[in-house]
C-alpha positions in Angstrom: 44.9 0.8 -27.7 46.4 -1.1 -24.4 43.6 -2.2 -22.1 43.1 0.0 -19.0 43.4 -1.8 -15.7 41.5 -0.7 -12.5 44.2 -0.5 -9.6 43.7 -2.5 -6.7 42.3 0.7 -4.8 40.0 1.2 -8.0 36.6 2.4 -6.4 34.5 0.3 -8.8 36.1 -2.8 -7.4 35.5 -2.0 -3.4 32.3 -3.5 -3.2 31.5 -7.1 -1.6 32.4 -9.8 -3.7 29.5 -11.7 -5.6 28.8 -15.1 -4.1 27.2 -17.9 -5.5 23.8 -18.8 -4.2 24.2 -21.9 -2.3 20.9 -23.2 -1.3 20.2 -25.7 1.5 17.1 -27.8 2.6 14.9 -26.0 5.5 16.2 -22.6 4.8 14.4 -19.7 6.3 13.3 -16.4 5.1 16.3 -14.8 6.7 18.5 -17.1 5.1 17.2 -16.5 1.7 17.3 -12.6 1.9 21.0 -13.1 3.3 21.7 -15.1 0.2 20.2 -12.4 -2.1 22.3 -9.9 0.0 25.7 -11.6 -0.7 24.9 -12.0 -4.3 23.6 -8.5 -4.7 22.7 -8.7 -8.2 19.7 -7.9 -10.1 16.3 -7.9 -8.3 17.4 -10.2 -5.7 19.9 -7.9 -4.7 17.4 -4.9 -4.8 15.0 -7.3 -2.8 17.5 -7.6 0.0 18.3 -3.8 0.1 14.5 -3.2 0.5 14.1 -5.6 3.4 17.0 -4.2 4.9 15.6 -0.4 4.4 12.1 -1.5 5.9 13.9 -2.7 9.1 15.4 0.6 9.2 12.1 2.4 8.7 10.9 0.2 11.7 13.8 0.7 13.9 13.7 4.9 13.4 10.1 4.8 14.1 8.9 6.3 10.6 5.6 7.0 10.1 5.0 4.2 7.3 2.4 4.4 4.5 1.3 1.4 2.4 0.2 2.2 -1.0 -1.8 -0.6 -3.0 -2.6 -1.2 -6.5 -3.5 -4.1 -8.8 -5.9 -7.0 -7.5 -3.9 -8.0 -4.6 -6.5 -8.7 -2.3 -8.1 -11.1 -4.6 -4.6 -12.8 -4.9 -4.5 -13.1 -1.2 -1.8 -10.6 -0.3 -4.2 -8.8 2.1 -3.3 -11.5 4.9 0.4 -10.6 4.4 -0.3 -7.0 4.9 -2.8 -7.5 7.9 0.2 -9.6 9.5 2.4 -6.3 9.0 -0.5 -4.1 10.3 -0.9 -6.0 13.5 2.8 -5.7 14.1 2.7 -1.8 13.8 4.7 -2.0 10.8 1.7 0.0 8.6 0.5 3.3 9.9 -1.9 4.4 7.2 -3.1 3.1 3.9 -4.0 4.4 0.4 -5.4 2.0 -1.7 -7.3 1.5 -5.1 -11.3 1.1 -4.0 -11.2 -2.5 -5.6 -8.8 -3.7 -3.3 -10.7 -2.9 -0.5 -13.9 -3.9 -2.0 -12.5 -7.4 -2.7 -11.1 -7.3 0.8 -14.5 -7.6 2.0 -15.3 -11.1 0.6 -12.9 -12.7 2.8 -14.4 -11.3 6.1 -18.0 -12.2 4.8 -17.0 -15.9 4.3 -17.0 -15.8 0.4 -15.1 -18.2 -1.5 -12.6 -17.0 -4.1 -11.4 -20.0 -6.4 -8.1 -20.8 -8.1 -8.8 -20.6 -11.7 -6.9 -20.6 -15.0 -6.4 -17.7 -17.3 -6.6 -19.9 -20.3 -10.3 -20.4 -19.9 -13.2 -19.7 -22.1 -14.6 -16.4 -20.8 -17.8 -16.7 -22.5 -18.5 -19.9 -20.7 -17.6 -17.9 -17.6 -20.3 -15.4 -18.5 -22.9 -17.9 -19.2 -22.2 -19.5 -15.3 -22.3 -15.9 -13.8 -18.3 -16.4 -13.0 -15.9 -13.2 -13.1 -12.4 -13.9 -13.7 -9.4 -11.6 -12.3 -6.8 -13.4 -14.5 -6.5 -16.8 -12.7 -8.8 -16.2 -9.7 -13.0 -16.7 -10.2 -15.5 -15.1 -8.1 -19.2 -15.4 -8.6 -21.7 -12.8 -9.4 -23.7 -13.9 -6.4 -20.5 -13.0 -4.3 -20.5 -9.4 -5.9 -24.2 -9.0 -5.1 -24.0 -10.3 -1.4 -20.9 -7.9 -1.0 -22.8 -5.0 -2.5 -25.6 -5.8 -0.2 -23.0 -5.5 3.0 -21.7 -2.0 1.5 -25.2 -0.7 0.9 -26.7 -1.8 4.4 -23.4 -0.5 6.0 -23.7 2.8 4.6 -27.4 3.3 4.5 -27.2 3.9 8.5 -25.0 7.3 7.7 -27.0 8.2 4.5 -27.7 11.6 5.7 -24.2 12.3 7.3 -23.2 14.6 4.4 -19.3 14.9 3.0 -16.9 13.0 4.6 -13.1 11.9 3.6 -12.6 8.2 2.5 -10.7 7.4 5.8 -14.1 8.0 7.8 -16.0 5.9 5.0 -13.5 3.0 5.6 -13.6 3.1 9.0 -17.4 2.8 9.0 -17.2 -0.3 6.6 -14.5 -1.7 8.9 -16.5 -1.0 12.3 -19.5 -3.0 10.6 -17.0 -5.8 9.4 -16.0 -6.4 13.0 -19.4 -6.0 14.2 -21.2 -8.4 12.0 -18.9 -10.4 9.8 -17.8 -14.0 9.9 -14.1 -13.6 9.6 -13.2 -9.8 10.4 -9.6 -10.7 11.1 -9.1 -11.5 7.5 -10.2 -8.1 6.3 -7.8 -5.1 6.0 -10.7 -2.8 6.8 -11.7 -4.8 9.7 -8.1 -4.9 11.5 -7.5 -1.3 10.4 -10.7 0.0 12.2 -9.3 -2.1 15.2 -6.0 -0.6 15.2 -6.9 3.3 14.0 -5.1 2.7 11.0 -6.7 5.0 8.4 -7.2 3.9 5.0 -7.8 6.2 1.9 -8.8 5.7 -1.7 -7.5 8.3 -4.3 -10.3 7.2 -6.6 -13.4 6.9 -4.5 -15.9 6.6 -7.6 -13.5 3.9 -9.1 -14.8 0.4 -7.7 -18.1 -1.1 -6.4 -17.8 0.7 -3.1 -18.0 4.1 -4.7 -20.5 2.5 -7.0 -22.8 1.7 -4.2 -22.3 4.9 -2.4 -23.6 6.7 -5.5 -26.5 4.6 -5.8 -27.6 5.8 -2.1 -28.1 9.3 -3.9 -30.9 7.9 -6.0 -32.9 7.3 -2.9 -32.0 10.8 -1.0 -29.1 10.0 0.7 -26.6 12.8 1.1 -23.6 10.7 2.2 -20.7 11.6 -0.2 -17.0 11.5 -0.4 -15.1 14.9 -0.4 -11.5 14.1 -2.0 -10.3 17.6 -0.7 -10.4 16.2 2.8 -8.2 13.2 1.8 -5.6 15.7 0.2 -5.6 17.4 3.6 -5.8 14.4 5.8 -3.0 12.5 4.0 -0.8 15.6 3.9 -1.6 16.6 7.6 -0.1 13.0 8.8 3.0 13.7 6.9 3.1 17.2 8.2 2.8 15.7 11.8 5.7 13.0 11.4 9.1 13.6 12.1 10.3 11.1 9.6 8.0 9.7 6.7 8.3 6.6 4.1 6.3 4.5 2.2 6.0 0.8 0.9 4.7 1.2 -2.5 3.0 -1.9 -3.9 2.5 -1.3 -7.5 2.0 2.4 -8.6 -0.9 4.3 -10.2 -2.9 6.7 -8.5 -2.1 5.5 -4.9 1.6 6.1 -5.4 1.1 9.8 -6.5 -1.4 10.4 -3.9 0.9 9.6 -1.2 4.1 11.2 -3.0 1.9 14.5 -3.6 1.8 15.3 0.0 5.2 17.0 0.1 4.2 19.3 -3.0 0.9 20.1 -1.1 3.2 21.2 1.8 5.9 23.3 0.0 4.2 24.2 -3.5 0.7 25.0 -2.2 0.8 25.6 1.9 4.6 27.0 2.0 5.7 24.6 4.5 9.0 22.8 3.4 9.7 19.6 5.0 12.2 18.8 2.7 10.7 15.5 0.8 9.6 12.0 2.1 12.7 10.1 3.7 12.1 6.7 2.7 10.7 5.1 -0.4 10.6 1.3 -1.3 8.5 0.4 -4.6 7.6 -3.1 -5.8 6.6 -2.8 -9.3 6.7 -4.5 -12.7 6.4 -1.0 -14.5 9.3 0.7 -16.0 10.3 4.3 -16.5 10.8 4.4 -20.2 7.2 4.8 -20.8 6.8 8.2 -18.9 4.0 6.9 -16.7 3.9 7.9 -12.8 3.8 4.0 -12.0 7.3 3.5 -13.3 8.7 6.8 -12.5 11.8 6.3 -10.4 12.8 8.0 -6.9 15.3 10.3 -8.8 12.6 11.6 -11.2 10.6 12.1 -7.8 13.6 14.2 -6.1 13.1 16.8 -9.2 9.6 17.3 -7.9 10.5 17.7 -4.4 8.6 14.4 -3.4 11.8 12.8 -1.9 14.5 14.1 0.1 17.7 14.1 -2.0 20.0 13.9 0.9 18.3 10.3 1.4 19.3 8.7 -1.9 20.5 5.5 -0.1 17.0 5.2 1.4 15.2 4.8 -2.1 14.7 1.1 -3.4 12.7 0.0 -6.2 12.3 -3.8 -7.0 11.1 -4.9 -10.2 9.1 -8.0 -9.2 5.8 -9.5 -9.2 4.2 -8.1 -5.6 2.8 -11.7 -4.9 6.4 -12.9 -5.0 8.1 -9.9 -3.3 5.7 -8.5 -0.7 5.5 -11.9 1.1 9.3 -12.2 1.2 9.8 -8.6 2.7 7.1 -8.7 5.2 8.0 -12.2 6.6 11.5 -11.2 7.0 10.6 -7.9 8.9 8.2 -10.0 11.2 11.1 -12.5 11.8 13.7 -9.8 12.3 11.8 -7.1 14.7 9.5 -7.3 17.5 6.1 -5.4 17.1 6.1 -1.7 17.7 3.5 0.3 19.2 0.4 1.1 17.1 0.6 5.0 16.3 -3.3 5.0 15.9 -3.3 7.7 13.8 -6.9 7.8 13.1 -7.8 8.8 16.4 -5.2 11.7 16.0 -6.4 13.2 12.7 -8.2 16.0 14.1 -5.4 17.3 15.8 -3.3 16.7 13.0 -5.6 18.9 10.7 -5.5 21.6 13.4 -1.8 21.7 13.2 -1.7 21.7 9.6 -4.0 24.7 9.4 -1.9 26.7 12.1 1.2 26.0 10.1 -0.5 27.2 6.9 -1.3 30.3 8.2 
């Protein structure tokens, strides 16, 4: 068979040419992303797409959710997230409880130590040291942080059922009132800027463990997960455009994505799916798990708007590499935008959702 030749106007050859990645001394983040953009290949290319898409989300005043899994705050990534929060680039957060618990260490002036994943863990145990891959923390740190959480929540032990956004607001306000370095805490900065912070699994962390222990002493303060479902859905319902920066996958990813099925499937309100989607993950789709599920799969559930496929990007990369580049790029390319202060508006958003559901 003769070889088939793609003609000069062939659609497959109409894209930009791949360029060699020429580097130079003193390059900026913007220049590095530009190099990824001109090469356009593999996950360097996807990271450049994600950087450009995040700028588009900022420019179009999208209500931006951050979802957070993995041990990101112990690794120091909370500082990059705080910078984006302060710039108004993150409007609400859904995180694992562990990330929010370990976030408190920095505000309390506790030291997390760079370690080695090849260490003898039995020796660490004997010395009262816990390991998160190559990060070392101490038993004393955990007990001190537990004491902070317990003392903070004791003041509200008779409050009854609340959402996790209210729980984390309590902790954030306490961080700002008494901690040594509140500017290093996601919860502290979130309270300052009225950014709601949710967790989709409130019992699955030391914050939840300490809250549960208060019940043994007669406390009635507890989490109502139904309120979290409704509050996150109310935010999406009230926002003209919605999108997420998903760091990792897990339960926080789905907790955000499910707000659209709550609207159309449960409440009969069809917004057409989320408008924007960026995920930075090391999970792949063939195992069938939610963490690796693709944007195309999400379209089949009505979670993403099928008309916005160009606004969906997955970057397969370690978040500790990709997220600082993406957020640093956005902070360099865009001025801060006004804070949406969604926490102050939650009651009104819930009323709007209730009225629409009727």
